[in-house]
C-alpha positions, 0 to 999 in steps of 0.5 A: 703165706709168708710175704717175701722181702728180698735182701740185697743181691738175694737173687744171686744167692743159691737156695742152699745159701738162703737156707743156711741164712734162714736159720737166723734170718726169717727174711732169707726164708721168705725169699725161699718161699717166694722162689718155691711157692708156685713150683710147689703149688703146681707139684701138689696139684699134680700129685692129687686133684685138690681144691685150691683151698686144700692145696694152699693148706698143704703148701702152708704146712710144707713151708711151716715144716721146712722152716721148723726143720731147717736145722736138719737140712743136709747141705750135701743135697739140693734144697729143692730136693729137700723141700720137694720131699716135704711137699711129696710127703704132705700131699701123699699123706692127704691123699691117703685120707681120701682113697678115692681121690683121682691122680692128675688132671686130664690135661696133665695126663695128656702132657705125660702121655706125650712125653712118654710117647716121645721117650719110647718112640711109640709115635712111629707106630701109634697115633698120639691121640689114641695113645693118649687115651690109653696112657690116661687110663693106664696111669690112673690104674698104676701103683703110687710108686709108679705115679710118683716117678712119672710125675717127677720125671715127665712133669717136674722134669727132675733128673734121676738123682734128684728124684732119688733124693726126693723119694729116698730111693736109690737112683737105680731103683728110680730107673727101674721104676720108670722102666717098669712103668714104661714097660707096663704102658708098652704091654697095655698098648700092645695088648689093646685090640685096636692098637695091637695091629698098629703096634705090629705094623 
């Protein structure tokens, strides 16, 4: 991994300014690596259950590709959206080479479950621990397009516009995918033999 060496006042410079400087200054790019290394490592691990070695290899490829293509960065977008998209593409590409790879760890399923519960007000009807077990199974069975938006929205806390930029989907499509994912969850919970009575209580 590139070792970051900060410029004077680099902490006050925006990602976009550092990206522009990176076209002629490798130290500016090293500062971006320092800012995003932990975030992207976490994101890659959330997209797929990778070994630490595999995740580090993917992350290395992300930073290499970003540096090689820095001239193509569109300054109308947030730098975070641009590099998250590269990370998304690299991780998904690796996942497709191993179709049996699980998506999300148990702890992260629990985190997603709690956040979806809060947003949909299910906690008024259903015990969170029971629902969490259901959410874990439902998310595991979801199509990649639903998992992508769930991870970015509920784990990475991205706003709709940034999810749109990362996935290259219109904001309206992102909203639709999230709504469909939550509707699928609601239907599964409502149809569960144990939970249906609680849902209708």
